[in-house]
MARKOL-971670 format. One record per atom (N, C-alpha, C): residue number from 0; residue in three letters; atom name; x, y, z. Coordinates in Angstrom, 3 decimals. Example, Ala and Ser with C-alpha at 12.3 -4.5 7.8 and 13.67 -1.06 7.14 Angstrom:
! MARKOL-971670
ATOM resi resn name       px       py       pz
ATOM    0  ALA    N   13.190   -5.690    7.800
ATOM    0  ALA   CA   12.300   -4.500    7.800
ATOM    0  ALA    C   13.200   -3.300    7.800
ATOM    1  SER    N   12.850   -2.250    7.080
ATOM    1  SER   CA   13.670   -1.060    7.140
ATOM    1  SER    C   12.900    0.030    7.870
This chain:
! MARKOL-971670
ATOM resi resn name       px       py       pz
ATOM    0  MET    N   19.509   15.740   33.273
ATOM    0  MET   CA   20.213   16.237   32.022
ATOM    0  MET    C   19.379   15.941   30.736
ATOM    1  LYS    N   19.000   16.691   29.796
ATOM    1  LYS   CA   18.401   16.235   28.730
ATOM    1  LYS    C   19.625   16.260   27.525
ATOM    2  VAL    N   19.419   15.024   27.072
ATOM    2  VAL   CA   20.530   14.743   25.801
ATOM    2  VAL    C   19.763   14.281   24.619
ATOM    3  VAL    N   20.178   14.364   23.356
ATOM    3  VAL   CA   20.143   13.966   22.243
ATOM    3  VAL    C   20.746   12.758   21.727
ATOM    4  LEU    N   20.326   11.415   21.535
ATOM    4  LEU   CA   20.913   10.498   21.364
ATOM    4  LEU    C   21.569   10.265   19.845
ATOM    5  LEU    N   22.851    9.900   19.523
ATOM    5  LEU   CA   23.376   10.096   18.335
ATOM    5  LEU    C   23.545    8.622   17.915
ATOM    6  ALA    N   23.078    7.779   18.754
ATOM    6  ALA   CA   23.208    6.254   18.286
ATOM    6  ALA    C   22.026    5.453   19.207
ATOM    7  ASP    N   21.636    4.320   18.862
ATOM    7  ASP   CA   20.962    3.750   19.686
ATOM    7  ASP    C   21.606    3.075   20.882
ATOM    8  VAL    N   21.127    3.459   22.141
ATOM    8  VAL   CA   21.461    3.049   23.476
ATOM    8  VAL    C   20.758    2.015   24.204
ATOM    9  LYS    N   21.214    1.054   24.505
ATOM    9  LYS   CA   20.280   -0.019   24.902
ATOM    9  LYS    C   19.658    0.348   26.318
ATOM   10  SER    N   18.547    0.233   26.332
ATOM   10  SER   CA   17.535    0.506   27.731
ATOM   10  SER    C   17.430    2.115   27.631
ATOM   11  GLN    N   18.053    2.870   26.893
ATOM   11  GLN   CA   17.860    4.197   26.977
ATOM   11  GLN    C   16.712    4.756   25.863
ATOM   12  GLY    N   17.034    4.477   24.554
ATOM   12  GLY   CA   16.306    4.902   23.444
ATOM   12  GLY    C   17.022    4.703   22.153
ATOM   13  LYS    N   16.302    5.296   20.982
ATOM   13  LYS   CA   16.854    5.095   19.634
ATOM   13  LYS    C   17.526    6.411   19.233
ATOM   14  LYS    N   18.202    6.136   18.219
ATOM   14  LYS   CA   18.981    7.411   17.739
ATOM   14  LYS    C   17.880    8.683   17.398
ATOM   15  GLY    N   18.316    9.637   17.728
ATOM   15  GLY   CA   17.601   10.946   17.540
ATOM   15  GLY    C   16.555   11.089   18.419
ATOM   16  GLU    N   16.430   10.397   19.647
ATOM   16  GLU   CA   15.439   10.525   20.711
ATOM   16  GLU    C   15.950   11.687   21.432
ATOM   17  LEU    N   15.196   12.533   22.062
ATOM   17  LEU   CA   15.313   13.215   23.461
ATOM   17  LEU    C   15.038   12.546   24.685
ATOM   18  ILE    N   16.194   12.371   25.465
ATOM   18  ILE   CA   15.801   11.576   26.829
ATOM   18  ILE    C   16.325   12.276   27.867
ATOM   19  ASN    N   15.885   12.056   29.170
ATOM   19  ASN   CA   16.427   12.378   30.364
ATOM   19  ASN    C   17.073   11.476   30.918
ATOM   20  VAL    N   18.570   11.731   31.265
ATOM   20  VAL   CA   19.371   11.163   32.045
ATOM   20  VAL    C   20.137   11.796   33.244
ATOM   21  SER    N   20.616   11.243   33.892
ATOM   21  SER   CA   21.390   11.911   35.213
ATOM   21  SER    C   22.912   12.601   34.678
ATOM   22  ASP    N   23.239   13.530   35.317
ATOM   22  ASP   CA   24.601   14.203   34.745
ATOM   22  ASP    C   25.822   13.379   34.855
ATOM   23  GLY    N   25.599   12.488   35.619
ATOM   23  GLY   CA   26.824   11.803   35.630
ATOM   23  GLY    C   26.981   10.659   34.494
ATOM   24  TYR    N   25.819   10.016   34.185
ATOM   24  TYR   CA   25.876    8.901   33.143
ATOM   24  TYR    C   26.006    9.814   31.849
ATOM   25  ALA    N   25.493   10.863   31.751
ATOM   25  ALA   CA   25.719   11.705   30.384
ATOM   25  ALA    C   27.428   12.091   30.438
ATOM   26  ARG    N   27.785   12.557   31.423
ATOM   26  ARG   CA   29.150   13.284   31.056
ATOM   26  ARG    C   30.172   11.885   31.085
ATOM   27  ASN    N   30.062   10.966   31.928
ATOM   27  ASN   CA   31.026    9.814   32.112
ATOM   27  ASN    C   30.987    8.644   31.045
ATOM   28  TYR    N   29.546    8.710   30.237
ATOM   28  TYR   CA   29.388    7.384   29.643
ATOM   28  TYR    C   29.079    8.017   28.206
ATOM   29  LEU    N   27.933    8.610   27.924
ATOM   29  LEU   CA   27.080    9.086   26.685
ATOM   29  LEU    C   28.149   10.008   26.101
ATOM   30  PHE    N   28.618   11.185   26.782
ATOM   30  PHE   CA   29.461   11.991   26.030
ATOM   30  PHE    C   30.609   11.525   25.451
ATOM   31  PRO    N   31.576   10.836   26.307
ATOM   31  PRO   CA   32.799   10.441   25.728
ATOM   31  PRO    C   32.898    9.326   24.747
ATOM   32  ARG    N   31.829    8.457   24.593
ATOM   32  ARG   CA   31.680    7.695   23.497
ATOM   32  ARG    C   30.999    7.822   22.336
ATOM   33  GLY    N   30.390    9.263   22.436
ATOM   33  GLY   CA   29.995    9.753   21.270
ATOM   33  GLY    C   28.568    9.329   21.088
ATOM   34  LEU    N   27.898    8.979   22.083
ATOM   34  LEU   CA   26.549    8.300   21.806
ATOM   34  LEU    C   25.309    9.544   22.236
ATOM   35  ALA    N   25.776   10.631   22.474
ATOM   35  ALA   CA   24.617   11.780   22.788
ATOM   35  ALA    C   25.386   12.861   22.706
ATOM   36  THR    N   24.539   13.866   22.549
ATOM   36  THR   CA   24.918   15.161   22.908
ATOM   36  THR    C   24.010   16.143   23.583
ATOM   37  GLU    N   24.499   17.047   24.195
ATOM   37  GLU   CA   23.573   17.905   25.176
ATOM   37  GLU    C   22.352   18.595   24.261
ATOM   38  ALA    N   21.334   18.553   24.803
ATOM   38  ALA   CA   19.942   18.780   24.239
ATOM   38  ALA    C   19.930   20.442   24.123
ATOM   39  ASP    N   20.795   21.270   23.525
ATOM   39  ASP   CA   20.523   22.577   23.201
ATOM   39  ASP    C   19.630   22.898   22.160
ATOM   40  ALA    N   19.578   24.377   21.855
ATOM   40  ALA   CA   18.643   24.892   20.918
ATOM   40  ALA    C   18.862   24.233   19.601
ATOM   41  LYS    N   20.115   24.340   19.219
ATOM   41  LYS   CA   20.603   23.562   17.772
ATOM   41  LYS    C   20.073   22.435   17.756
ATOM   42  ALA    N   20.316   21.291   18.765
ATOM   42  ALA   CA   19.925   19.973   18.700
ATOM   42  ALA    C   18.651   19.509   18.567
ATOM   43  LEU    N   17.613   20.478   19.499
ATOM   43  LEU   CA   16.314   20.354   19.410
ATOM   43  LEU    C   15.920   20.803   17.940
ATOM   44  ASN    N   16.321   21.772   17.405
ATOM   44  ASN   CA   15.785   22.282   16.182
ATOM   44  ASN    C   16.322   21.277   15.067
ATOM   45  GLU    N   17.413   20.387   15.169
ATOM   45  GLU   CA   17.589   19.460   14.175
ATOM   45  GLU    C   16.796   18.242   14.331
ATOM   46  ILE    N   16.440   17.886   15.315
ATOM   46  ILE   CA   15.374   16.851   15.651
ATOM   46  ILE    C   14.022   17.152   15.148
ATOM   47  LYS    N   13.569   18.478   15.406
ATOM   47  LYS   CA   12.390   19.022   14.830
ATOM   47  LYS    C   12.519   18.985   13.091
ATOM   48  THR    N   13.624   19.281   12.554
ATOM   48  THR   CA   13.666   19.412   11.199
ATOM   48  THR    C   13.510   18.143   10.314
ATOM   49  LYS    N   14.566   17.092   11.012
ATOM   49  LYS   CA   14.390   15.694   10.725
ATOM   49  LYS    C   12.934   15.146   10.761
ATOM   50  GLU    N   12.114   15.395   11.678
ATOM   50  GLU   CA   10.824   14.767   12.000
ATOM   50  GLU    C   10.085   15.113   10.820
ATOM   51  GLU    N    9.945   16.557   10.651
ATOM   51  GLU   CA    9.232   17.112    9.635
ATOM   51  GLU    C    9.702   16.599    8.268
ATOM   52  ALA    N   10.998   16.424    7.847
ATOM   52  ALA   CA   11.520   16.094    6.613
ATOM   52  ALA    C   10.833   14.400    6.434
ATOM   53  ARG    N   10.923   13.829    7.424
ATOM   53  ARG   CA   10.276   12.330    7.806
ATOM   53  ARG    C    8.913   12.305    7.308
ATOM   54  ARG    N    8.169   13.174    8.312
ATOM   54  ARG   CA    6.588   13.170    8.086
ATOM   54  ARG    C    6.098   13.559    6.434
ATOM   55  HIS    N    7.070   14.448    6.026
ATOM   55  HIS   CA    6.805   14.953    4.536
ATOM   55  HIS    C    7.050   13.963    3.750
ATOM   56  LYS    N    8.027   13.159    3.791
ATOM   56  LYS   CA    8.458   11.931    2.993
ATOM   56  LYS    C    7.177   10.848    2.862
ATOM   57  ILE    N    6.735   10.601    4.109
ATOM   57  ILE   CA    5.644    9.591    4.323
ATOM   57  ILE    C    4.576   10.133    3.606
ATOM   58  GLU    N    4.016   11.469    3.652
ATOM   58  GLU   CA    2.775   12.030    3.190
ATOM   58  GLU    C    2.922   11.782    1.639
ATOM   59  GLU    N    4.330   12.142    1.258
ATOM   59  GLU   CA    4.529   12.086   -0.227
ATOM   59  GLU    C    4.394   10.805   -0.850
ATOM   60  GLU    N    4.890    9.644    0.040
ATOM   60  GLU   CA    4.786    8.200   -0.775
ATOM   60  GLU    C    3.402    7.846   -0.564
ATOM   61  GLN    N    2.585    8.430    0.630
ATOM   61  GLN   CA    1.164    7.724    0.529
ATOM   61  GLN    C    0.357    8.683   -0.650
ATOM   62  ALA    N    0.630    9.722   -1.032
ATOM   62  ALA   CA    0.125   10.236   -2.151
ATOM   62  ALA    C    0.199    9.616   -3.601
ATOM   63  ASN    N    1.488    9.344   -3.660
ATOM   63  ASN   CA    1.898    8.513   -4.769
ATOM   63  ASN    C    1.103    7.247   -4.780
ATOM   64  ALA    N    0.919    6.375   -3.629
ATOM   64  ALA   CA    0.384    5.195   -3.581
ATOM   64  ALA    C   -1.266    5.347   -3.937
ATOM   65  ARG    N   -1.684    6.437   -3.523
ATOM   65  ARG   CA   -3.299    6.566   -3.902
ATOM   65  ARG    C   -3.321    6.709   -5.286
ATOM   66  GLU    N   -2.492    7.479   -5.662
ATOM   66  GLU   CA   -2.494    7.923   -7.053
ATOM   66  GLU    C   -2.188    6.874   -8.097
ATOM   67  THR    N   -1.442    5.769   -7.840
ATOM   67  THR   CA   -1.232    4.517   -8.509
ATOM   67  THR    C   -2.429    3.603   -8.179
ATOM   68  ALA    N   -2.890    3.631   -7.110
ATOM   68  ALA   CA   -4.302    2.722   -6.763
ATOM   68  ALA    C   -5.483    3.190   -7.620
ATOM   69  GLN    N   -5.368    4.560   -8.027
ATOM   69  GLN   CA   -6.436    4.911   -8.986
ATOM   69  GLN    C   -6.185    4.662  -10.266
ATOM   70  LYS    N   -4.874    4.613  -10.736
ATOM   70  LYS   CA   -4.435    4.373  -11.961
ATOM   70  LYS    C   -5.021    2.767  -12.246
ATOM   71  LEU    N   -4.843    1.977  -11.187
ATOM   71  LEU   CA   -5.086    0.595  -11.552
ATOM   71  LEU    C   -6.457    0.162  -11.368
ATOM   72  ALA    N   -7.394    1.314  -10.961
ATOM   72  ALA   CA   -8.809    0.606  -10.563
ATOM   72  ALA    C   -9.179    0.133  -11.867
ATOM   73  GLY    N   -9.308    0.638  -13.388
ATOM   73  GLY   CA   -9.897    0.351  -14.284
ATOM   73  GLY    C   -9.309   -0.483  -15.460
ATOM   74  ILE    N   -7.937   -0.910  -15.043
ATOM   74  ILE   CA   -7.169   -1.515  -15.928
ATOM   74  ILE    C   -7.140   -3.076  -16.281
ATOM   75  THR    N   -6.915   -3.278  -17.174
ATOM   75  THR   CA   -6.879   -4.741  -17.695
ATOM   75  THR    C   -5.366   -5.140  -18.186
ATOM   76  VAL    N   -4.716   -6.064  -17.638
ATOM   76  VAL   CA   -3.327   -6.633  -18.083
ATOM   76  VAL    C   -3.604   -7.946  -18.709
ATOM   77  ARG    N   -2.954   -8.122  -19.770
ATOM   77  ARG   CA   -2.806   -9.227  -20.463
ATOM   77  ARG    C   -1.751  -10.132  -20.626
ATOM   78  VAL    N   -1.544  -11.263  -20.089
ATOM   78  VAL   CA   -0.615  -11.918  -20.318
ATOM   78  VAL    C   -0.731  -13.387  -21.030
ATOM   79  LYS    N    0.532  -13.361  -21.839
ATOM   79  LYS   CA    0.346  -14.539  -22.909
ATOM   79  LYS    C    1.198  -16.017  -22.533
ATOM   80  ALA    N    0.845  -17.050  -22.231
ATOM   80  ALA   CA    1.677  -18.051  -21.954
ATOM   80  ALA    C    1.353  -19.134  -22.751
ATOM   81  ASP    N    2.024  -20.064  -22.954
ATOM   81  ASP   CA    2.089  -21.434  -23.596
ATOM   81  ASP    C    1.282  -22.457  -22.850
ATOM   82  ALA    N    0.593  -23.607  -23.392
ATOM   82  ALA   CA    0.114  -24.491  -22.634
ATOM   82  ALA    C   -0.108  -25.904  -23.608
ATOM   83  GLY    N   -0.266  -26.530  -22.704
ATOM   83  GLY   CA   -0.279  -28.084  -23.333
ATOM   83  GLY    C   -1.703  -28.306  -24.171
ATOM   84  ALA    N   -1.862  -29.583  -24.696
ATOM   84  ALA   CA   -3.207  -29.923  -25.072
ATOM   84  ALA    C   -4.295  -29.797  -24.322
ATOM   85  ASP    N   -4.326  -30.300  -22.960
ATOM   85  ASP   CA   -5.279  -30.076  -22.067
ATOM   85  ASP    C   -5.526  -28.702  -21.501
ATOM   86  GLY    N   -4.920  -27.819  -21.902
ATOM   86  GLY   CA   -5.090  -26.511  -21.675
ATOM   86  GLY    C   -4.385  -25.706  -20.251
ATOM   87  ARG    N   -3.540  -26.533  -19.554
ATOM   87  ARG   CA   -3.070  -26.392  -18.622
ATOM   87  ARG    C   -1.602  -25.662  -18.872
ATOM   88  LEU    N   -1.256  -24.600  -18.147
ATOM   88  LEU   CA    0.025  -23.867  -18.593
ATOM   88  LEU    C    1.380  -24.658  -18.329
ATOM   89  TYR    N    2.159  -24.538  -19.182
ATOM   89  TYR   CA    3.586  -25.043  -18.870
ATOM   89  TYR    C    4.141  -24.127  -17.690
ATOM   90  GLY    N    4.181  -24.631  -16.546
ATOM   90  GLY   CA    4.642  -23.765  -15.551
ATOM   90  GLY    C    3.624  -22.806  -14.675
ATOM   91  SER    N    3.835  -21.627  -14.527
ATOM   91  SER   CA    2.524  -21.069  -13.922
ATOM   91  SER    C    2.978  -19.348  -14.399
ATOM   92  VAL    N    2.217  -18.422  -14.138
ATOM   92  VAL   CA    2.246  -17.132  -14.227
ATOM   92  VAL    C    2.710  -16.604  -12.933
ATOM   93  THR    N    3.787  -15.769  -12.922
ATOM   93  THR   CA    4.429  -15.509  -11.600
ATOM   93  THR    C    4.414  -14.092  -11.706
ATOM   94  PRO    N    4.531  -13.416  -10.356
ATOM   94  PRO   CA    4.231  -12.063  -10.089
ATOM   94  PRO    C    5.123  -11.465  -11.004
ATOM   95  LYS    N    6.479  -11.705  -11.264
ATOM   95  LYS   CA    7.409  -11.261  -12.077
ATOM   95  LYS    C    6.897  -11.003  -13.522
ATOM   96  ASP    N    6.065  -11.950  -13.907
ATOM   96  ASP   CA    5.696  -11.960  -15.315
ATOM   96  ASP    C    4.465  -10.859  -15.248
ATOM   97  ILE    N    3.470  -10.729  -14.045
ATOM   97  ILE   CA    2.661   -9.751  -14.118
ATOM   97  ILE    C    3.108   -8.412  -14.014
ATOM   98  ALA    N    4.171   -8.005  -13.283
ATOM   98  ALA   CA    4.652   -6.926  -12.953
ATOM   98  ALA    C    5.245   -6.437  -14.178
ATOM   99  GLU    N    6.052   -7.127  -15.011
ATOM   99  GLU   CA    6.513   -6.875  -16.254
ATOM   99  GLU    C    5.421   -6.500  -17.454
ATOM  100  ALA    N    4.447   -7.291  -17.420
ATOM  100  ALA   CA    3.309   -7.057  -18.288
ATOM  100  ALA    C    2.722   -5.798  -18.018
ATOM  101  LEU    N    2.594   -5.370  -16.584
ATOM  101  LEU   CA    1.914   -3.989  -16.256
ATOM  101  LEU    C    2.638   -2.873  -16.661
ATOM  102  GLU    N    4.131   -3.263  -16.287
ATOM  102  GLU   CA    4.882   -1.806  -16.816
ATOM  102  GLU    C    4.801   -1.684  -18.227
ATOM  103  ALA    N    4.852   -2.842  -19.233
ATOM  103  ALA   CA    4.932   -2.695  -20.638
ATOM  103  ALA    C    3.758   -2.164  -21.298
ATOM  104  GLN    N    2.739   -2.849  -20.789
ATOM  104  GLN   CA    1.346   -2.228  -21.199
ATOM  104  GLN    C    0.891   -0.900  -20.784
ATOM  105  HIS    N    1.040   -0.469  -19.392
ATOM  105  HIS   CA    0.312    0.583  -18.793
ATOM  105  HIS    C    1.506    1.667  -18.362
ATOM  106  GLY    N    2.659    1.246  -18.165
ATOM  106  GLY   CA    3.794    2.015  -17.850
ATOM  106  GLY    C    3.931    2.238  -16.406
ATOM  107  ILE    N    3.158    1.410  -15.542
ATOM  107  ILE   CA    3.079    1.433  -14.142
ATOM  107  ILE    C    3.982    0.656  -13.235
ATOM  108  VAL    N    4.996    0.925  -12.798
ATOM  108  VAL   CA    5.978    0.335  -12.354
ATOM  108  VAL    C    5.605   -0.032  -10.868
ATOM  109  VAL    N    5.734   -1.345  -10.546
ATOM  109  VAL   CA    5.321   -1.936   -9.155
ATOM  109  VAL    C    6.195   -2.937   -8.770
ATOM  110  ASP    N    6.554   -2.944   -7.488
ATOM  110  ASP   CA    7.573   -4.200   -6.929
ATOM  110  ASP    C    6.581   -5.542   -7.092
ATOM  111  ARG    N    7.244   -6.634   -7.724
ATOM  111  ARG   CA    6.748   -7.989   -7.863
ATOM  111  ARG    C    6.434   -8.396   -6.529
ATOM  112  ARG    N    7.197   -8.154   -5.303
ATOM  112  ARG   CA    6.800   -8.578   -4.019
ATOM  112  ARG    C    5.739   -8.343   -3.455
ATOM  113  LYS    N    5.078   -7.110   -3.954
ATOM  113  LYS   CA    3.775   -6.403   -3.500
ATOM  113  LYS    C    2.702   -7.024   -4.177
ATOM  114  LEU    N    2.562   -7.935   -5.137
ATOM  114  LEU   CA    1.554   -8.564   -5.766
ATOM  114  LEU    C    1.058   -9.624   -5.090
ATOM  115  LEU    N   -0.382   -9.296   -4.547
ATOM  115  LEU   CA   -0.748  -10.597   -3.885
ATOM  115  LEU    C   -1.715  -11.333   -4.613
ATOM  116  LEU    N   -1.346  -12.491   -4.835
ATOM  116  LEU   CA   -2.044  -13.704   -5.554
ATOM  116  LEU    C   -2.860  -14.546   -4.647
ATOM  117  ASP    N   -4.025  -15.240   -5.022
ATOM  117  ASP   CA   -4.556  -16.254   -4.219
ATOM  117  ASP    C   -3.789  -17.551   -4.405
ATOM  118  GLY    N   -3.248  -17.383   -5.164
ATOM  118  GLY   CA   -2.302  -18.943   -5.534
ATOM  118  GLY    C   -1.560  -18.940   -6.765
ATOM  119  ASN    N   -0.767  -20.113   -7.307
ATOM  119  ASN   CA   -0.195  -20.000   -8.540
ATOM  119  ASN    C   -0.991  -19.962   -9.515
ATOM  120  ILE    N   -1.068  -19.137  -10.617
ATOM  120  ILE   CA   -2.045  -19.165  -11.786
ATOM  120  ILE    C   -1.365  -20.007  -12.874
ATOM  121  LYS    N   -1.968  -21.308  -12.904
ATOM  121  LYS   CA   -1.637  -22.406  -13.771
ATOM  121  LYS    C   -2.800  -22.577  -14.871
ATOM  122  ALA    N   -3.768  -21.828  -15.174
ATOM  122  ALA   CA   -4.820  -21.869  -16.320
ATOM  122  ALA    C   -5.118  -20.570  -16.851
ATOM  123  PHE    N   -5.862  -20.668  -18.148
ATOM  123  PHE   CA   -6.219  -19.519  -18.747
ATOM  123  PHE    C   -7.501  -18.898  -18.216
ATOM  124  GLY    N   -7.677  -17.709  -18.195
ATOM  124  GLY   CA   -8.792  -17.089  -17.743
ATOM  124  GLY    C   -8.641  -15.695  -17.084
ATOM  125  ALA    N   -9.624  -15.190  -16.266
ATOM  125  ALA   CA   -9.500  -13.923  -15.780
ATOM  125  ALA    C   -9.203  -13.786  -14.320
ATOM  126  TYR    N   -8.334  -13.162  -13.645
ATOM  126  TYR   CA   -7.981  -13.055  -12.517
ATOM  126  TYR    C   -8.217  -11.598  -11.922
ATOM  127  SER    N   -8.244  -11.326  -10.731
ATOM  127  SER   CA   -8.391  -10.213   -9.785
ATOM  127  SER    C   -7.128  -10.144   -8.995
ATOM  128  VAL    N   -5.937   -9.289   -9.133
ATOM  128  VAL   CA   -4.889   -9.178   -8.521
ATOM  128  VAL    C   -4.976   -8.033   -7.886
ATOM  129  GLU    N   -4.488   -8.157   -6.590
ATOM  129  GLU   CA   -4.325   -7.029   -5.676
ATOM  129  GLU    C   -2.905   -6.679   -5.319
ATOM  130  ILE    N   -2.442   -5.458   -5.298
ATOM  130  ILE   CA   -0.913   -4.710   -4.883
ATOM  130  ILE    C   -1.090   -4.166   -3.794
ATOM  131  ARG    N   -0.239   -4.292   -2.743
ATOM  131  ARG   CA   -0.085   -3.722   -1.502
ATOM  131  ARG    C    0.689   -2.567   -1.766
ATOM  132  LEU    N    0.295   -1.410   -2.356
ATOM  132  LEU   CA    1.316   -0.055   -2.360
ATOM  132  LEU    C    1.978    0.609   -1.460
ATOM  133  TYR    N    0.943    0.680   -0.129
ATOM  133  TYR   CA    1.569    1.131    1.067
ATOM  133  TYR    C    0.909    0.327    2.030
ATOM  134  PRO    N    1.150    0.655    3.464
ATOM  134  PRO   CA    0.322   -0.122    4.464
ATOM  134  PRO    C   -0.956    0.551    4.418
ATOM  135  GLU    N   -2.085   -0.275    4.490
ATOM  135  GLU   CA   -3.235    0.156    4.347
ATOM  135  GLU    C   -3.959    0.774    2.975
ATOM  136  ILE    N   -2.835    0.736    2.077
ATOM  136  ILE   CA   -3.245    1.471    0.469
ATOM  136  ILE    C   -3.002    0.215   -0.570
ATOM  137  SER    N   -3.993   -0.079   -1.029
ATOM  137  SER   CA   -3.893   -1.283   -1.932
ATOM  137  SER    C   -4.488   -0.817   -3.358
ATOM  138  GLY    N   -4.432   -1.520   -4.392
ATOM  138  GLY   CA   -5.154   -1.299   -5.638
ATOM  138  GLY    C   -5.263   -2.613   -6.276
ATOM  139  LYS    N   -6.430   -2.639   -7.103
ATOM  139  LYS   CA   -6.744   -4.040   -7.878
ATOM  139  LYS    C   -6.822   -3.544   -9.353
ATOM  140  PHE    N   -6.485   -4.614  -10.115
ATOM  140  PHE   CA   -6.804   -4.654  -11.482
ATOM  140  PHE    C   -7.127   -5.982  -11.976
ATOM  141  GLN    N   -7.585   -6.022  -13.241
ATOM  141  GLN   CA   -7.934   -7.743  -13.893
ATOM  141  GLN    C   -6.695   -8.011  -14.454
ATOM  142  LEU    N   -6.537   -9.380  -14.626
ATOM  142  LEU   CA   -5.620  -10.149  -15.174
ATOM  142  LEU    C   -5.988  -10.875  -16.152
ATOM  143  ILE    N   -5.730  -11.104  -17.352
ATOM  143  ILE   CA   -6.115  -12.278  -18.223
ATOM  143  ILE    C   -5.084  -12.776  -18.800
ATOM  144  VAL    N   -5.235  -14.123  -18.558
ATOM  144  VAL   CA   -3.976  -15.036  -18.965
ATOM  144  VAL    C   -4.762  -15.640  -20.167
ATOM  145  GLU    N   -3.924  -15.413  -21.562
ATOM  145  GLU   CA   -4.307  -15.901  -22.866
ATOM  145  GLU    C   -3.264  -16.617  -23.362
ATOM  146  GLN    N   -3.825  -17.512  -24.320
ATOM  146  GLN   CA   -2.634  -18.340  -25.002
ATOM  146  GLN    C   -1.832  -17.566  -25.955
ATOM  147  ALA    N   -0.484  -18.021  -26.042
ATOM  147  ALA   CA    0.417  -17.031  -26.877
ATOM  147  ALA    C    0.464  -17.635  -28.292
């Protein structure tokens, strides 16, 4: 019997999957516990609609990520920091500082956790910063750390 799972079932499948199980297992275990429903035309159409919506959402997110990567390609972000007499910064420039400066200067909002830095930025100068916007889609921009 073909059933659509309404919840994850151990050793059978994940929620929303169409699986083939024995009639007794479906009637005596899955249906009474509300874990599955019979795979009729309505249920199959619902699965198809959800899959199309999920695919559309992924395509939209990828398009937004590509657009953001293009915006980042030629920009420079300037961060001002305090330093001691020897030119070393008090503390370091964090991904949070970079994300805030990027939003303030260029209006591009990114999650600080997606910034990939080679290490802590503890000196003045120019750095190349990479942002992982989506799996396999990333953007780069220049970061200049200046004296405040």
